[in-house]
C-alpha positions as CSV (number, residue, x, y, z in Angstrom):
1,M,-31.0,0.9,12.2
2,Q,-32.5,-1.2,9.5
3,A,-32.1,-5.0,9.5
4,G,-29.1,-6.1,7.6
5,V,-27.5,-2.6,7.7
6,Y,-24.5,-2.0,9.9
7,N,-21.8,0.5,10.4
8,S,-18.5,-0.6,9.1
9,T,-15.3,1.3,9.5
10,M,-12.3,0.4,7.4
11,L,-8.8,1.9,7.8
12,S,-6.6,2.0,4.7
13,A,-3.0,3.1,4.4
14,V,-1.5,4.5,1.2
15,V,2.3,4.3,0.8
16,L,4.1,6.2,-2.0
17,A,7.1,4.2,-3.1
18,K,10.0,4.2,-5.6
19,N,13.0,1.8,-5.5
20,V,12.6,0.8,-1.9
21,E,12.6,-3.0,-2.3
22,L,14.9,-3.4,0.8
23,S,12.5,-1.7,3.2
24,I,8.9,-1.9,1.7
25,A,8.1,-5.3,3.3
26,E,8.9,-3.8,6.8
27,V,6.8,-0.8,6.0
28,V,3.8,-2.9,4.9
29,G,4.3,-5.2,8.0
30,N,4.3,-2.2,10.3
31,L,0.9,-1.2,8.9
32,A,-0.7,-4.6,9.7
33,F,-3.2,-2.9,12.0
34,C,-4.8,-1.4,8.8
35,D,-7.5,-3.3,7.0
36,E,-5.8,-2.5,3.7
37,V,-2.4,-1.3,2.6
38,V,-2.1,0.2,-0.9
39,V,1.4,0.8,-2.3
40,V,1.5,3.3,-5.2
41,D,4.7,2.3,-7.0
42,D,6.3,5.1,-9.0
43,N,7.6,2.9,-11.8
44,S,10.4,1.5,-9.7
45,T,13.3,-0.1,-11.5
46,D,13.9,-2.6,-8.7
47,N,11.5,-5.2,-7.1
48,T,9.5,-2.8,-4.9
49,A,6.1,-3.8,-6.4
50,L,6.8,-7.5,-6.2
51,V,8.1,-7.3,-2.6
52,A,5.1,-5.1,-1.5
53,A,2.6,-7.5,-3.1
54,K,4.3,-10.5,-1.4
55,A,4.0,-8.6,1.9
56,G,0.3,-8.4,1.4
57,A,-0.2,-4.9,-0.1
58,V,-2.4,-4.0,-3.0
59,V,0.0,-2.5,-5.5
60,L,-0.8,0.2,-8.1
61,T,1.8,1.4,-10.5
62,H,1.4,5.1,-11.3
63,S,4.0,7.7,-12.3
64,L,4.1,10.4,-9.7
65,E,6.6,12.4,-11.8
66,G,8.7,13.1,-8.8
67,D,5.8,14.7,-6.8
68,F,5.6,12.8,-3.5
69,S,3.7,15.6,-1.8
């Protein structure tokens, strides 16, 4: 291995979400073992994105057009 080069493994979780402000903080908290939690918010009309961000997630807003597969 070259000097200054190291193996780094990162675990990310991606959560698809829509209008789940009452449970998203718990979901993000349960993924605390991950290095990164990304919540893809499907244009929620509640505070899902805000609550997820406050819980420590990276939040992206993207219309999934009802396709959560």
